[in-house]
N, C-alpha and C positions, 0 to 999 in steps of 0.2 A: 588528814594532812592537807593542809591548804597551801597552795603555792601562790606566791605573789609574783606576778609578771609585770615587767615594766614595758610600757608601750612608748612609741616615739612621742606621744603627746603628753607624757608624764602623768598619765591618769592611772591610778592604782586599781587593778581589778583582781578579784580573787576567783580562782578557778580550781575547785577541788574535785576529787574523784567522787565523793558523795553527792555533790551538787550535780554533776553530770549524770549520775545514776538516777537521781530524782527527776531530772528533766526528761530523761529517756522514758521513765515509767509514766510520767504525766502525758507525754506525747503519745505513747503507745496506747493509752486508754482512748484517745480521740481518733487514732488511726484505725481504719477498717482492716480487718484481716484480709490477706490476699485472696483467699478462697471466697470470702464474702463479697469482695469487691468485683468479682466477675460479673460482666453484664451479659445479657442474653444475646443470641445471634441476631435476632430481629432488631434490637436496639443498636447494636454495633453496625449492622447493615444500613439502617436508616441514617445513623450519624455519618457514615462514610459516603452515602449517597448525597447527603446535604453538602459535605465538603467537596465532593466531586462537582456538584452543580455550581457551587461557589467558585471553584477553580475554573470551570468551563466559562462562566460568566466573565471572570477576569481575563481569560484568554481571548474571548471575543472582543472585549473592550480594547485590549492591547492590539489586536489585529486591526480593529477599526482605526485606532490612532495611527498605526503604521501605514494604513492604506491611504488616508487622506492626503498626505504630502505627495505620495506617488501619483495619485490620480490628478492632483493639481499640476504636477510636472508633465504628465502625459497631455493634459489639455493645453498647457502652455506650448508644448512642442507641436501639437496639432495646429494651433493658431499660427505659430511661427512658420510652419511649412505649408500651410493652407490645406491641410488634410481634413476631409469631411468625415462625419460619422458613417456615412454610407460607404465610403472607401474602406473604412475599418471593418464594417460588417461584411463587405464583399471579400476582404482578405481572410476573414474567419469562416466564410461559408464553405460547405463541403464541395460546392460546385466550382470553387475557385480553380482557375486553370493551373496546370502544372508547369506553366511558363513564368519566367521572371518578367519584370517590366521591360527588359530590353529584348524579349522574344526568345531568349535562350532557354533550353529545357532544363528544369530543375532535376537534380539527382534524386532518384527514389530509392527508398530502402527496400530490402527483400520482402518485408512483411506488407508493405504498401503495394507492391507489384504482384502479390499472390493472386493467381487466377486458376481456374480449373483447366486441366489439360484434357483434350479429347482422348477417348480410348483408342488404343492402337491394335489391341488383340481382343478377340471374342471367341469364346468356346462355342462351337457349332450346336451342341446339344443343350447346354444349360443357359446359353446366352450371357454367361458371366463375362465381364469385361475387365481389361487391365490396360493401364496407360503405357506400360513398358518401363516405368520408372520404379525404383525401389526393389524390394525383394519380390521375386516371381511368385505368383500364387501356386497353390498345390497342384491345380489341374495342368499348369504349364510344366512344372517340375516332373510330374508323373508322365506326361506325354513325351517329354524329352528323354526320360529314363527308358521309355518303351521304344525309343528310336524315332519318334516323330519330330521333325524340325519345327522350330518356333514360327517360321514363315507361313506355315499352314494355317495358323490362327490369325494372321493379319486380317484386319477388317475388310480391306479391299478384296482380299482373296476370298473371304467368307461370303461377301456380297456377290462376287462374280460366280462362285459355285452355286449360290442360291438361285440366281437367274438362269444358270445353265440347265438346271433340273427341270 
């Protein structure tokens, strides 16, 4: 059974069930079986690595294109305001002062102002030290449970007892 269909261009085409089956058979002979078409791990990996390298190269070129106008803008602003590269380097250096240009102190974050705290308590026998911050160490907890006050372990107290002996 052949069906004649009419298309908008008024061209007659025939499309029958047998024709479709023939075309499918012909194409299937040239198509590889899905199991046979599998590629090895190594070839897939190398193909993907090549694609990755290509994409990374494209990304780098895109970043370079984006950076050029920004650098031009920065240089133009530096010229307009009379800023020298040395001033920029000084602003980025770690030794840059923590003061603004007007002399006011810059606010510092908690992580930037982290410093070591001197020990406040010392165990007289083991010389273990504790700053007095955070959870008390086991030797302080045990001493307090035994009835010894925490002030006995103060470093000034320990130093005074050591010189008195």
